[in-house]
Structure formats: C-alpha cells, structure tokens
C-alpha positions in Angstrom: -0.1 0.0 -0.1 1.4 3.3 -1.0 2.4 6.0 1.7 0.2 9.0 2.0 2.2 12.1 2.0 1.9 14.6 4.6 0.7 18.0 3.6 -0.1 21.4 5.3 -3.7 21.4 3.7 -6.8 19.8 5.1 -5.9 20.5 8.9 -8.9 21.2 11.2 -8.7 24.6 12.8 -10.7 23.4 15.6 -8.3 20.5 16.2 -5.2 22.5 15.8 -6.6 25.2 18.3 -7.4 22.4 20.9 -3.8 21.1 20.6 -2.3 24.3 20.9 -4.3 25.1 23.9 -1.6 23.7 26.1 0.2 26.9 25.7 3.7 25.3 25.1 6.0 27.4 23.0 9.6 26.9 22.2 10.8 28.9 25.3 14.1 27.1 26.0 15.2 29.7 28.7 12.4 28.7 31.0 12.1 26.0 33.4 12.1 22.4 32.2 8.9 20.7 31.5 10.1 17.3 32.5 13.1 16.7 34.8 14.7 13.6 36.1 16.7 13.8 39.3 19.2 11.0 40.3 17.3 8.3 38.5 18.2 4.7 38.8 16.7 1.5 37.5 17.8 -2.0 38.7 16.2 -5.0 37.5 16.6 -8.0 39.9 16.1 -11.7 39.4 17.7 -15.0 39.9 21.0 -15.7 38.3 23.0 -18.6 37.4 22.9 -21.5 39.9 20.6 -19.2 42.2 22.9 -16.3 42.3 21.1 -13.0 42.4 21.7 -10.9 39.4 20.9 -7.2 39.5 20.9 -5.5 36.0 21.7 -1.8 36.4 19.9 -0.5 33.4 19.8 3.4 34.5 22.5 4.4 37.1 22.1 7.8 38.9 20.9 9.9 35.8 19.8 13.5 35.9 18.3 15.0 32.8 16.1 18.0 31.9 13.8 18.4 28.9 13.0 22.0 27.8 9.8 23.2 26.6 9.4 23.1 22.9 12.6 21.4 22.0 13.5 18.1 20.6 16.0 16.1 22.8 17.3 12.8 21.6 18.7 10.1 23.7 21.4 8.1 21.8 23.8 5.1 22.6 24.5 1.6 21.9 21.9 -1.1 22.3 21.8 -2.0 26.1 22.8 1.5 27.1 19.5 2.2 29.0 18.2 4.9 26.8 14.8 3.2 26.5 14.6 2.5 30.0 15.3 6.2 30.8 12.6 7.4 28.5 10.0 5.0 30.3 11.2 6.3 33.8 10.7 9.7 32.7 7.0 9.0 31.6 6.6 6.9 34.9 5.8 3.8 32.6 8.0 2.0 35.0 8.9 3.0 38.6 12.4 4.1 39.4 14.5 2.2 41.9 15.9 5.6 43.2 15.3 9.2 42.0 12.6 11.6 41.3 10.7 12.8 38.0 9.2 16.3 37.9 6.8 17.4 35.4 6.4 21.2 35.7 7.8 21.1 39.1 5.3 18.3 40.3 6.8 15.1 41.5 5.0 12.6 39.4 6.0 9.7 41.8 3.8 11.2 44.6 0.7 11.5 42.5 -2.5 9.5 43.3 -3.8 7.1 40.6 -6.4 9.6 39.6 -4.1 12.4 39.3 -1.6 10.3 37.4 -4.3 9.4 35.0 -5.0 13.0 34.2 -1.4 13.6 33.7 -1.2 10.9 31.1 -2.9 13.3 28.7 0.1 15.6 28.8 2.7 13.0 28.1 2.1 10.3 25.4 4.3 7.7 23.7 4.9 6.5 19.9 6.3 3.1 20.1 9.1 1.6 17.9 7.0 -1.3 16.3 3.9 0.4 15.0 2.3 -3.3 14.2 2.9 -4.6 17.8 1.6 -1.4 19.4 -1.8 -1.4 17.6 -4.6 -3.8 18.5 -4.9 -6.0 15.4 -8.7 -6.6 16.2 -9.6 -2.8 16.4 -10.3 -0.3 13.6 -8.3 2.5 13.2 -11.4 4.5 14.2 -11.5 2.7 17.7 -7.7 2.8 18.0 -7.5 6.7 17.6 -10.7 7.4 19.4 -10.0 5.2 22.5 -7.9 8.1 24.1 -10.7 10.5 23.3 -13.2 8.1 25.1 -11.0 7.4 27.9 -10.3 11.0 28.9 -13.8 12.1 27.9 -12.5 14.8 25.6 -15.5 14.7 23.3 -19.2 13.4 23.5 -19.7 10.3 21.3 -21.5 12.2 18.8 -18.4 14.2 18.0 -15.8 11.4 18.4 -15.9 10.2 14.8 -15.2 13.7 13.5 -12.3 14.2 15.9 -10.7 10.9 14.6 -11.1 12.2 11.1 -9.4 15.4 12.0 -6.5 13.6 13.7 -6.0 11.3 10.7 -6.0 14.3 8.3 -3.4 15.8 10.6 -1.0 12.9 10.1 -1.5 12.7 6.4 -4.1 9.8 6.2 -7.5 9.9 4.5 -10.3 9.7 7.0 -12.0 7.2 4.6 -9.7 4.5 5.8 -10.6 4.7 9.6 -12.6 1.6 9.2 -9.7 -0.5 8.3 -7.6 -2.6 10.6 -3.8 -2.1 11.2 -2.8 -5.0 9.0 -4.2 -3.3 5.9 -1.7 -0.5 6.2 2.0 -0.3 5.4 4.7 0.2 8.2 4.7 4.2 7.7 1.0 4.4 7.6 0.8 2.4 10.9 3.3 4.7 12.5 1.0 7.5 11.4 -1.8 5.9 13.1 0.3 5.7 16.3 1.2 9.2 16.1 -2.5 10.2 15.7 -3.3 8.1 18.6 -0.7 10.0 20.8 -2.0 13.4 19.5 -5.8 12.4 20.4 -5.0 13.2 24.0 -3.8 16.9 23.1 -0.5 16.2 24.7 2.4 18.5 25.4 5.3 16.1 25.4 5.7 13.0 23.2 8.3 10.3 23.8 9.2 8.6 20.5 10.9 5.2 21.5 12.8 4.6 18.2 9.9 5.6 16.3 11.5 5.1 12.8 14.0 2.3 13.3 11.7 -0.4 12.3 10.8 1.4 9.1 12.4 1.5 5.6 14.9 4.4 5.0 12.6 6.2 2.5 9.6 5.9 5.0 11.8 7.0 7.9 12.3 10.5 6.2 8.6 10.9 5.9 7.9 10.1 9.6 10.7 12.5 10.7 9.3 15.2 8.6 6.0 14.5 10.0 7.0 14.7 13.6 9.0 17.9 12.9 5.9 19.5 11.1 3.7 18.6 14.1 6.3 20.0 16.7 6.3 23.4 14.9 2.5 23.6 14.3 1.3 22.3 17.6 4.2 23.4 20.0 5.0 20.0 21.1 8.1 18.8 23.1 9.7 15.7 21.8 11.9 13.2 23.7 13.4 10.8 20.9 15.2 7.6 21.7 17.2 6.6 18.9 20.6 5.0 17.7 20.6 6.5 14.1 22.8 9.1 14.3 21.8 10.7 11.0 18.2 10.8 12.0 19.1 12.3 15.3 21.1 15.1 13.7 18.3 15.9 11.4 15.4 16.4 13.8 16.9 17.1 17.3 17.9 20.3 19.0 20.0 18.7 21.9 21.5 15.2 22.2 22.3 13.2 25.4 24.7 10.4 24.8 24.3 7.3 27.1 26.6 4.5 27.9 26.0 1.6 30.3 23.1 3.5 32.2 24.9 6.8 32.5 24.8 10.1 30.5 28.3 10.8 29.3 27.7 13.9 27.2 24.9 16.4 26.6 25.1 19.2 24.1 23.4 21.1 21.3 23.2 19.0 18.2 25.4 21.1 15.9 28.1 21.5 18.7 28.1 17.7 19.6 28.6 16.5 15.8 31.2 19.1 15.0 33.1 18.9 18.3 32.5 15.7 20.3 34.2 16.0 23.8 33.7 12.5 25.4 35.7 9.8 23.7 32.6 7.4 23.5 30.8 10.2 21.6 33.8 10.6 19.2 33.8 7.0 18.6 30.2 6.8 17.8 30.4 9.6 15.4 33.5 8.2 13.8 31.7 5.0 13.2 28.9 6.9 11.1 29.3 6.0 7.4 30.7 8.8 5.2 28.5 10.4 2.6 31.1 10.4 -0.1 33.5 7.4 -1.1 36.2 10.0 -1.4 35.9 11.0 2.3 37.4 8.7 4.8 37.4 9.5 8.5 40.0 8.8 11.1 38.4 6.4 13.4 38.5 6.1 17.2 38.3 2.4 17.6 36.6 0.9 20.6 38.5 -1.8 22.4 36.3 -5.0 23.1 32.5 -5.2 24.0 30.3 -3.2 26.2 30.6 -4.7 29.7 27.6 -6.4 31.2 25.2 -4.0 33.3 25.0 -7.0 35.9 28.8 -6.2 36.8 29.5 -2.7 35.4 33.2 -1.7 35.9 34.1 0.5 38.7 34.9 4.3 38.3 34.2 5.4 34.7 32.1 2.8 33.0 33.8 3.5 29.8 37.5 3.0 30.9 37.6 -0.5 29.8 37.2 0.5 26.3 38.8 4.0 26.3 42.2 4.6 24.5 42.7 7.5 26.8 42.0 5.6 30.2 44.3 6.4 33.2 44.5 5.2 36.9 41.8 7.9 38.0 39.3 6.5 35.5 39.3 3.2 37.1 39.0 4.6 40.8 36.1 7.1 40.6 33.2 8.1 38.4 33.5 11.3 36.6 30.8 14.0 37.2 28.8 15.5 34.5 30.3 18.8 34.5 29.7 21.9 32.7 31.8 22.3 29.5 30.7 25.8 28.3 27.8 26.8 26.0 25.3 24.6 27.9 27.0 21.5 27.2 28.1 18.9 29.8 30.5 16.0 29.7 31.4 13.1 32.2 35.1 12.7 31.6 38.1 13.4 33.9 40.3 14.3 30.9 37.9 15.7 28.3 39.9 18.9 28.2 43.0 17.1 27.1 41.5 14.8 24.6 38.6 16.8 23.1 40.1 17.0 19.6 41.7 13.6 19.7 38.9 11.8 18.2 37.0 14.2 16.2 36.1 13.1 12.7 38.8 14.0 10.2 38.9 13.6 6.4 41.7 11.7 5.1 43.0 11.2 1.4 41.7 8.2 -0.2 44.2 5.3 -0.6 45.9 4.5 -3.9 43.7 1.3 -4.3 40.5 3.1 -3.9 41.5 5.8 -6.3 42.3 3.0 -8.9 39.0 1.2 -8.2 37.0 4.6 -8.6 38.9 5.5 -11.9 38.1 2.0 -13.4 34.3 2.3 -12.2 34.0 5.9 -13.8 35.8 4.7 -17.0 33.1 1.8 -17.2 30.3 4.3 -16.7 31.6 6.5 -19.4 31.9 3.6 -21.8 28.4 2.5 -21.0 27.0 5.9 -21.7 29.0 6.2 -25.0 27.6 2.7 -26.2 25.1 3.0 -29.0 
C-alpha cells in the first residue's frame, strides 16, 4: 500500500486550536517541562545457579527536557536509553530518584492524578504493528484516548478521529480498516494520531523510525517535525540512528551503560564531540562520499555487562585514553561551556583527539573509482 504524503492542507482549525491550547511554546530559557533527578532503575532476578543478578539499566541519571525542544537520547543497544525514557514518563517505577513534570513530583501522584497527567505525556512506540490492537479499527484505536479521557461526546468522536487522521496525512475514509491493511509508515502515522488524540504537551518517541524503511523514515521524521512546529510539542526521541538524530533534534544526550556521558546542542556535539565515546560513535557513522574517509576512534572489546559494570568510569575498559583515576572514581557530568556537559576526567586534554577528520583516499580506492568511472563513461557512449 502506497504511503500517503503529509501536507499542510486539510488541517482542522478546531483541532489545531485545541492542541495548541496547552500553551507550550519553544521557550528554551524557561524552566524544564520534564526533569529526572538521580534516576536509577535496577532489575533484579535469579542468576545462574541461584545467584542473585541485578541489572543496572539506569544508574544515577539527571536530565532536563526544555519546553518546545527535541531532545534525543542516543547510545548503543543496552545503554539504557529506552529504560530512561520510560522512567521519565513513569511507565516503570524508578529504583531511586524523582521525576518532575512542571515542578510536580509525578512519583507522589495518586492514581487519579496520574491518569489526568497521562494526557500531557504520550508515547509513540518502536514497532507500530505490535503497538496497535489488530482486532480494532483505526477509528477505535485513535478514538479510544478521546473516550477514555472524555475529551468529546460520542456524537463528535468520529469527527475528531477524522481530523486527527488528516493531521497525520491519512485519508479519513480509511478509519474503518484494521492495522494489518496499512504499510509500516502508515501504521506509525496511526500511532502518532493516537498519541495526539489526548492533546499532549510532550511525546516520547521510542525509536519511532528504526523499524521502517529508509525512505519511510524520512516521511515520519518530517511529519514529527511539522507537528512539533505547528502544535508546539516537546519531543523526547530515543534513537540509535545518528543521521536521523542530527536531522530532527535540538539537543543530544549520549548514554553509555546506564549513564549519560555527554549532553550538548546537536551541531556542537556533531562538530566537536568532547567525550571519547561520543567521538567513537560519530567516527563510526558512514561517510556520505566514497572519497571521504574518517580517522576512526576504535573501541576496544565489547560493552561490559550491566550486571557487573566496571568501577569508576564505566567506559574506561574500552577507552584508549583511560588512566588510573578513570578506574577509581566515576566522573561527574560537569559543565563544558555553551550549555553542554560531559562526564570525563580528561575531556579538556582529549577533546580533539577523536574528532572526525577527512583523510585522502588510498591508492587502491583511487584506482577502483577510476575503473568504475571509465566503465560508466563507456556504457553511456555505447549506442
């Protein structure tokens, strides 16, 4: 089934006015809309031969999300970024720490208060097919939050669903279909429409495009950016695709083994990474041209187990710059100027050591490219 293109026309003024009614504007200088303070999450269970095993998925993390921004959480698989996102929305309970939404500690809210707060914070999940009920029509899927939070009478619910589908670029005539009748990108649009149904102020995207084709990823990213600007949303994006992150985020927080190692504005982080782990992540990104080769900061070994994280700096077992203090004490996430923060004892000395650099292509690569170009010219010249 062909993807529907998102366009600016066909948006309901009533719906857009309702969604803008939260009053959120991109005022980055104001207090954070969402803040985690000293968050930790440990998953316990029986280990091998009955020995207890505690997985430290998130380890003493503090993070603030500003109103109107797009903050991206990036890192390798197993770094704890998805767990941190769920902690910030209280989808799971922290082992330690607090979460504040506009200054209110959501961990102290009663069930009825938390249910009302759910309207303000919504989620777009990674796998759109798994997150949509296969037995429900699109009308019921998108209309369920409207019914649950009593946002519109039954007589108006169908019209609200139609408006939401138009907002995400889907024809309302398809609301009677079920999820399996749509493509992956269209299913993700349905998930976004369901999240918007509650008129939220903040949306968590838990790797919202990683399960989609590359061409469809661009459509969903553009849709999220368009909705953010039109509706004044705040986005918290969990991702490992660094190219997608650079395209759509305002700030980036890099996680490694349950801890945040660097937070910076997107352009600053990509142009001048300060932490050696950030430098290695960016150096591993494929170059856009075969002629451009980057000097790589190679990581040693594999990520340690979160059951037994190394002492001190968690990254010291793979860091080429590690020194004795790195093994003895964990670095604090300290200010590094221009609003960025980095957790490394020696970041001032190694800031430029792993930055991406362009090296001249090898002689073998030059010969291969010359042969390829000659073959292309000969093919074009052939009758």
